N, C-alpha and C positions, 0 to 999 in steps of 0.2 A: 504494500500500500504506500510506503514511503517513496517508492519510485514514481508512482502516479502523481503524488503531490508535488514532488520535485519537478516532474515534467510540466505540470500545470503552472507552477511558479516560473519556470524558465520561459514558457510560452507567453505568460502575462508580461514578463520583463522584456520580451522581444518587442512588445507594443509600446514600451515606454517612450522612446525617442520619436517614433512616428506620431504618437498622440500629442506630444509636446509640440512638434513641428506643425501638426494639424491645428492645434489651438492657436498657434501664432499666425498661421495662414488665415484662419477664420477671423482673427482680430484684424489683420491687414485688410482682408476683404470688407469687413464691416466699416473700417475707416474710409475706404474708397467709396463704399455705398453711402455712407453718411455725407460725404462730399457731394455726390450726385444728388442725393435727397435735398440737401440745402440749396443746390443750384436750381433744382426743379421748383422748390418752394419760392425762391427769388423770382423765377420766371412767372410763376402763377400770380404772385403779388403784383407784378408789372403787367399782367394780362398779356403776356407774350409767350404762351405755352406752345411749343413747336409741334407737338403731336396733334393737337386740334387744328392748328394752322395747316399742317401737311395734309390732313384729311380734307379740310375745306378746299385747299388748292386742288387736290385730286378730283373732288366733286365738280369744282368749277371747270376744270379741264375736260372732264367727261361731258358736261353739258354744252360744251362748244360744238360737239358733234355727237349727240346722244343717239341711242337706238331709235328705231322708228315706232315702236309701240310702247304704250304705257306699261304693260306687263313686263316687257323686256327691260325697260329702264328700272322698274321696281326690283327685278331679280338682280340686275347689275349693281344697284345701290346696296342691296342686302349683302351681296357678295363682298363688296368693298368694305362695308361696315364690319362684317364678320372677320375679314382679313385684318383690318385695322385692330379689332378687339383681340384677335389671336396674337398679333405682334405685341400689343400693349401688355397682355397677360403674360406672355413669355418673358417680358422684361422684368416682371415681378417674381418670376419663379426662383431666382437665386435667393431672394429673401425668404421665401417659403422653405427652401432647403436649409438656410442658416438657422431658422427657428428651431429645427430639430438637431442639426449637426453641432451647433455651439454647446448646448447643454450636455449632449451625449459625449462629446470629446472631453468636456469639463469633468463629467462623472468618471470617465475612464482615467483621466489624468489625476483624479483623486484616489481612486481605488488601487491603482498599480503601485504608487509610491507608499501608500499606507501599508500594503503587505510587507514591503521592505522595511518600513519604519517599525512595524510590530515585531518583525524578526530581529531587528537590531536592538529593540527594547529588551527582548528576552535574553540577549547576549550582554546587555548592560552598556551598549554603545549609544549614549545619548546624543552625541554629535551627529551621527548618521541619521538617527531617528528624527532629530529636529530639522535637519536639511530636507528630509523626505516629507515631513509634515508641512513645511513651508511650501514645497512644490505642490503637494496635494491640495492645499487650500487655495493657492493662487490660481491653479488651473480651474478649480471650481468657480471661483469668482469671475475669471475672464470668460469662461465658457457660458456661464449664466448671463453675464452682462452682454455678450454677443447675441445670445438667443433673445434676450429681452429687447435689445435695440432693434434687432431684425423684426420682432413681433410688432413693436410700436410703428416702425416705418412701414411695414407691410399693411397694417391696419389703416394707416392714414392714406397710403397710396391706393389701397383698394377703394376707399371712399372717393378719392379723386377720380379713379377709373369709372366708377358708377356715374359721377357727375358729368365726366367727359363723354361717356357713352350716351347719356341723355341729350347732351348738347349736339352730338354728331347725328343722333337719330332725328332730332328736331331739324337740323340742317338738311338732312335727306328729304324729310317730309316737305319742308318749305320749297326745296328745289323741285320736287315732284309737282306740287301745287302750281308753282310758277310755270313749269313746262306745260302742264295741262291747260292753264289759262292762256298761255301763248298759242298753243295748238288750237284751242277753240276760237281764238280771235283770228287766226290764220284761216280757219275753215269758214268763218263768217265773211272774211274778205273775199275768199275764193267764190263763195255762193253769190255774193252781191256784185 
């Protein structure tokens, strides 16, 4: 039985450095994501959000030479809207992943050094134990902080996405009504 326990301990220790590196990578990723989040927040406050402007520009370009029937235009706009939403949602997927990865790596970074710390405590080596406990607690704090920041940013960005989607749907409907009005006026001119 001692061989199995030693094997498990050795396997757990193999994950020590990859987990520490993973926690640092998650922290770096969250720092970059926070910068992007702050940039987007600034753009939104200045009413200069590029994702909505890009969709609006795409719709305006489409209506320069739209399809010939109302149903075809409607299908094209729904496709453009879904494609835009898919792209937007994909940009939020990294935060969804970090919500889970940060705390998981933090927990692993806690448990692995704690095993070594407890083993060194049984041998009376308090210096190694304290070093491992510091590592254990700091990885927990960093992992949880990364997960929390990812959750907060994701929640806010998800609300932004819902508002943006409503605005883009309204834009599509407005363009359809304008097209339909222009078509009916053209038909009246042709008949008269």
